[in-house]
C-alpha angles and dihedrals in degrees: 000000000000111000135173118249113287131204128190134009097279125099124326113193109187127201117244138180102265119221108219140172115265101234094215091056097055135054093245137329090245092056094055098049128090140185114260114293095260095050096061090098108137113108088241095032098104093041091049093054095044090055095043090078131346088237098049111148091237087080086068104037096039106022116180122229140127097266137027091246091051092048094053092044089050091052091051093050092046091052092049093049093048090053092047090050092044094240083128121032133180121243112249097246139018114276146166112232129222107216123195129189123186128180146092091041093306132115114189129177130176147144124269114205145126107284120210107246117239134174122246090255092068090060095219093112121036119201116195104185136058119239136228112241095216092058093048089050091051095047091045092054091049093049092044092052096042096039087218146107098229099182134034115236118226115244128172133204136174109243098164133248097281109110095177097080143041124356094345091058093049093048095048091049096046095053090063087069129080109280124236088234142002127190142153117221124212092261087068096252117137114218128198131177132194131179128231114204103147110117094219092051091048090050092051091051092046093051091047096048094045086076096047137094122208132213117212101240097174128359109054093148092049092046089052087049091053090052093048094050092047090053089057093058119095095211142019117282144112092327087069088075135054134199114259142161108225115202126189100222093190084070102026111026116208122230113243119209134173125253110225129218126233111200102203100194103033116088116212093244092058092044091053094045090053095052095048109124096012099064131029107247124200128173113231120206114237158275104094092246090063091054092049090050090052091048092052091049093050092049090046090055089059133261132060125311139174138177118224119205139170106095096074093270138076124240122195116212116195143138097052117203108269092217090056091050091049092052099044111031112084109252098207096080133080119276091248089061095042091056099047115121089228090054093051092044093053102033099038111021105030098035105033108019107032099021093220115163115234098236135106091260090066107023132047123190114219126181099197116074098209091047091054091052093045094051093047091052092045096051102031096248134122126263113208107203117205135200115232124257120234115253092236091061090050092050094045092054094043090052088056090052091248117140122211122225107284119271091020097138142025114208118194172280085000118212115261113251116234103038094099130003131187120226112198090209088066099042 
């Protein structure tokens, strides 16, 4: 891979030849995009995307077949056919890409490129969540078979408010030019993409990022997959880098939302019976927004709080018994970790009170609040609704090398999948 000169042990974001949809060969760019693979959660979500356009990117990131091996093989064949048919085509020269999302009161801009992979010990990239091995295995097999990074991960860094130098200056100047693509997806977000190929601009970005440290905002499993695949390679090469979107959150703050739990085999009545006497339980009259307001108020007052749903009502759990917390929350972690809602949920409620195994057979992770409630009601399970953690808490713990319970946060807006891909055969 050709990269600009790099100094220091910070971030190195290398240009690459982006693989992009040829607009004339698809119905519309909006129709071929998708949310990240783990956000396609609606019961009809996959089917909806597959029927939006025969070339929707979901056929690569979530291929459908009888076995895992068949799914990954199918994705690889589809990717090859789409390139042969010029549904997807490579840009003529390596570039970094400025990516802009606008919608729902948010403006986000960042750089898409191939980030040099580095272990946690180097301190350049800070993970904050644990990962589930079976997901890493699935994503690794998909990437291995396709030879591609199909989705950019979402990383954040703090570059400072100054927009007159470094990466910020390049970004703000480039966006005044005509974009490579512009589209609005069905969620109402407008997306624009520009390329940066000028050697001086790439050098300015490289120098700036060489002093930065990134937090993994979204994509822990895929980052772990990148590292695993690189370890399989006998020599340096394209597997030393992975596709990311890098956002300067001092200029473009991300929105942090909670990821909710769906307990497939635990009815609400059983969940409530088990917490009697160890949490305060109050029934909150609907609609859902009332329950979420009550949850925010309880968290704001201090202590841990959750909303249980699935029986047609909402139940606020707060004020856990201090003695129970002292007995069940591991004492060998920082106070900021011990008091996280996600910590209390997993260490106290799931493990000791409800005895729910932390595996996909028993627990689902759902980003959308209403979807979590609907699925719990439909299948007789319990939705555990969470309040989001502040980004500063996440960064503080990550800097200490402390991981949060997995699926603790949802940073966004997440980059749309399908606007630019990275083929390792080209880079």
